[in-house]
N, C-alpha and C positions, 0 to 999 in steps of 0.2 A: 563222842567220848567226852568224859568229865575233865575238866581242866584244873590246873594248880589254883585259880582264882576261887573255885568252888571249895578246894581243900583248905585254902587259907580262911575262907569265910566259916568253915566248920570249926577251925581252930587246931593248931598243931603244937602248941606249947607242951613240951614233955615228950612228944611222940618221936619215936626213931623213924625217920624218913629216909628211905633207900632211894637215891638219884642214880638212874642209870644214865651217865653222861657219855659224851664221846671226847675222850682226852687223847685221842690217837694222833699225837703231834709228832711232826718230823723232828729227829734229833741227829745232832753231830756230836757223837759220844754222849756226854750227858747235857749238852747245851741245845735248848729248844730254839729251832730257827724259824718257827712260825706258831705264836700262841693263839691264833684266831679261834680254834675250837675251845679252848679254855675260856677265852673272853665271851664266848657265845652261851656258855652255861651260867655264866655269873648272874644274870637276872634271877634265875630260879634258885640257885644256892643262897644268894643274898636275901631274898625274899623270904625263904624258909628259915634261915637263921634268925633274921630279925623278928620273925613270929614266934621264936622259941623253940623250934624243932632241933632235935639232935640229928644233924645231916650226915648221912653215910653215902659218900660219893664212890661209885665204882665205874670202871671202864675197861676196855681192852687197849693194847698198844702193840702194833706190829703182829707178826704171826709166829709167836713162839709155838713149839710143838707140845702143847699140853702139860708142860713141866716149867719150873722156874728157870729164868734165863736173864742174868743181870743186865744184858744189853737192852731188854725190853721192860725194865722196871718203870713203874710209874712214879717213882720218887721225884724225878725233876718236874713233873707235871704237878704233884701235890705241892712242892715248894712254890711253883709259880702260882698256883691257885691261891696260896696263902699270901703271896705278895699283892696280887690283885684284889684280894678281899680286905687286905689291911689287917689280918687277924691270923693267929697261929692255926694251923691246920695239922691235926695228927695224921701219922701215916703208919698204917698196918703192914707189916713185911710179909703177910700172906694174905690170902683171900677170904677164907672161912675158918682158919685155924685158930691156934691159941692167941696169936698177936691180934688178929681182926676181932676176936671175941672180947679180948681185954680192952682194946682201943675203944670199941663201940660201947661197952660197959662203963668206960670212964668218961664218956662224954656228958657234959652239962647242958642244960637248955641253951640254944644258940650257938653251940659250938659245931665244928665241922671236922670230919675225918674222911680220908681217902684209904681205901683198901687196895692191895697189890692187884696187878694185872689180872683180870679175870681169866685170860687164856692161859695162865699158868696151871689151870685145872682143866684136865681133859673133858670134864663134863660140860664145860661152856659151849663147845663146838661140836660135841659128839652127835652123830646121826642116830645114836641109840636113844630112843624116848626114855627109857627107864634111867640111863646113866645122866642124861640131861635133867630129867625130873629131880633126880636124887641131889643134883648139885643146886638146882632151884630151891629145893627144900632147905638146904644148908644156908643159902643166901637169905631165904625168908626168915629164918630164925634171928637174923641180925635186925630185923625192922618190923615195924608196925603198919607202915604204909609204903607203897611204891610210886615213884614219879619217874615216868619215862621222858627222858630229855635228850637222848643220844640219837639224834635224827640220822646222822651218818651210818648208823647200824641197824636201822628199822627194817632194812630189807634182808637181814639175817634172821633166820629161825633159831637163834642161840638161846641157851638157858636163861640168861639175864634179860633178854629182849623179849622172847616169846613165852617161856614157861613160867618165869617168875610172876608176872602181872596176875595170873590166874589164882595165885596163892595168897594174894594181899589186896585190900583195897588199892585201886590204881588210877592214876590221874596223869594227864599229858602236862609236861612243863612248858614254861613260856616259849622255848625254842620250838618244840615240836608244834605247839599251837600255831606260832607264826609261820613255820615252814609249810604247813598244811594249808593255811589260808593262802599263802602265795602260790602254792601249786594249783590250787582251785582256780586262781586267776589265769593260769595258763591252760587250763582244761575245760573249764565252765565259764560261759558268757564272755569270751575272750574278746577284748577290744582290738580293733583292726585298723590299719595292717599288722599283722602278727608276723615277726621276722624271728628265725632261728638260725643262729650261727653255731656250728659244729666244727670242731677241730680234735686235736689229740692224735695219738699214734696208729690206733687200729681201727679200721672201718667196721671190723666185726663186732667191736664194742657198741657201735651206734646203729647197726642195721634195724634192730627192733624199734628204736625210737624214731628212726626215719620213716619206718613202715607206718607208724601211728601218726606222725606229723604230716605225711603226705595228704592226709585227709583234713588237717586242721590249720597247717601254717600256710601263709600266703607266699612266703619266700624262704628259701634255705640257702645259706651261705656255708661252702664247705671249705675248710683249711686244714692245716697241720698235716701230719703224715698220712692221714686217711685219704687226703685229696688225690694222692698219686695213684691210688686204685681206680678213682673216678677218671682222671686223666687217661690212664691206661686203657680204660674201657672205651674210651673215645678214639683209641687208636694212636695215642701219643707216645713217643719215647719217653720213659721216665728214668733213664739211667740206673743208678744204684740206690735210687730213692726207696723209702719204705713202700712195700707193695705186698698185698694179700691176693695173689693171683687166683686163689680159689674162691674170692668173693666177686670176681669181675661179673659173672652171669647175674648175680643178685643185684649188683650196682647198676648194670646195664637195664635190668627190669625196672628198677626205682626211677631211673632217668626217663625211660619210656613212660611210666605212670605219672610222673610229675608233669610231663608234657601234655598228657591227656587230661589231667585234672586241672591243668591251668596254674600249677604251682611253679613259681620261678625258682630254679635250682641253679644257683651261681658258683662257678668254679673259677679258681685262679686263672688270670690271663698272663702273668709273669711270676717267676720265683727267684729266690736267692739259692745259688748252688755252690758247692765246694767238693773238691775231690776227697775230703775225708771229714769224719765227724769231728766237731770242735772239742777241744779240751775244757770241760766244764769246771774243772778244779782250778787251773791257773787262769782260765778265761784269756788265754793268749789270743792275739788277734787272729781271726780266721780267714781274712781276705777273700770274702765271697764275691761272686759275680752275679749279675741280673740277666736272666735269659727269658724268653717268651715261654709260656707254658708248654707250647708244642715244639719246643727246641731244646729240651735238656739234653746236654751231651751224654753219650753212653757211660762215660767214666765219671760222671758227676752226681751228687746227690742233692735233692731239694731239701732245703732246711728252714725256709720261711716263705711267706707270701711276698711278692715283689711290691715296688712303689705304686704301680698302676693298679694293682689288686687292691691295695690299701685304700686307695682313692675310690675305687669301685665299690668296695664293701661299706665304706663310710657312707657313700651316696645312697646305698640300699638300705641303710639303717636310719637316714634322716628323717623319713616320714612315718616311722613305725610307732604305733600305739602301745605295742607289747613287744618286748624283746627277751628271748631266752639265749643265753650264750653258755655253751659247755665244750671246754677243750681249747687249748692254745692253738695259735696259728703256725707256730714254728717253735724252734728250740729256745724258748724265751729265757732259759737259764744262761744263755751266753749273749752279751750285749749286741754282737753283730747279728743275732737272729731273733731279737726281741722286738723289733719295730712293727711287725705285723700284729702281733698280740697287743702291743700297746695302742696301735691304731684302732683296733676293735673296741678296746676298753675306752678310749677317748671318745669314740663314736656313740658308745652306750651313754657316757657322761653328757654329751652334747645333745643326745636325744630328748624330747620332751615326753616320751613314752614312759611306760612302767617297765623297768629294766631289771632283769634277773640274771645274776651270775651263778651259774649252776655248780658251784662247789668244786672240790678236787683240784686239779692242776690250774683251773681257771681262777679260783680264788686265791690259790697260792701266787699266781702271776700277778693279780691285782696288788697284792701286798708286796711282792718282790719288786715290782717296778714303780712303787712308790705313790700309787694312786690312792685318793682319799676315799676310804670305803663308804662314807656317808654320801658320796656323790651318786651311788647306784641305788636303785629301788630296793634290792635285797641281794645279799651275797649268801647263798646257801652253804650249809655245813656238811652236806652230803651229796657228792657227785653221783655216786652209783645209786643212791636211794632216790634221788631226784629224777634220773633216767628211768628207773624202774616204775616210778609213779606215773610219768608221762607215757611210758609204755602201755599203761593200763594194768599193770600187775598188781596183785594183792600183796601188801607189805606186811610180813608177819608182826613186826613190832607195832605197827598202827593197828592192825586187827586185834592184837592182844589188848589194846587199850580201850577198844569199843565195849560198851556194857552189853 
């Protein structure tokens, strides 16, 4: 795929450049609680603006149902982008309508605009090729060139991600180029030992990537809510912990395969449990207790890996040459259940290997828990996209950028 460096070499002064970003930031009302995805697109937007392009930034936010919804407006993201750029950023109150057309027409060389949430138009996510294509045509009318830089959306076959690049000269932005280069280090010519730490709530979300990694990774560390399905498959009592009973046969098969292939699959040896889920708003003390992984009381819920597991997982990461981590080890949003996730993050920092935080809740946890983002080899902006790449799937947004 062609990159933004090639576009800049060709010259962009006076050209309208459509940047498909990922500004899908978490909001508390109109307050952004994590601006990581906005900061991730800054290198591309700044480079284009400084080269004299008229930059039109577009993104989705949340899951509005194909119509305007003030709760999902990109206005806060546009304002934050302007603060980070140190320049005024114009905001269009629609996506391809009168406001967008007027705002884009009013841009001078080097100026930046953000159009409203792409998903306010049903054509963005439509499964109907004609409807999606028609919306892509309207978007194409706003620009002369397309730059794909919303890595968190490249696994979606949406109009602005998949259909639009075919209608304009297209290039990969700095973020996508970096993300792809990193993912290749995890799939091609991997430096070993290669350790993968997987957490999060649902084991079903990770089965496909586990299937692929059983032939590539040397070690798999399992935590988070998904661990309890593995523990149940071993015959352990898991109480009222998260459990996907229908996935037990698949998990059992994967554990057997791991043993045959010589892949070390490491499960928690102890967990923090409580009788009820913690209050994440007030963060009131939860008073957890630590129990062995095979001794979870029937009326208790596992909410984090325990202290012995934290030590175990850190030791399994010490010698790693390559590490990929996706998914928190517990309910990190509450301080009583954040220690497992923090321990894995710290182990990555302490490692001499190439460390990748696989986006999503893992990236949010790194920032929430106050770790220095620069201490990691790479923090991805796309959890789902990263996983699907590692699963070996073709990502529509990347395929669309290929020549």
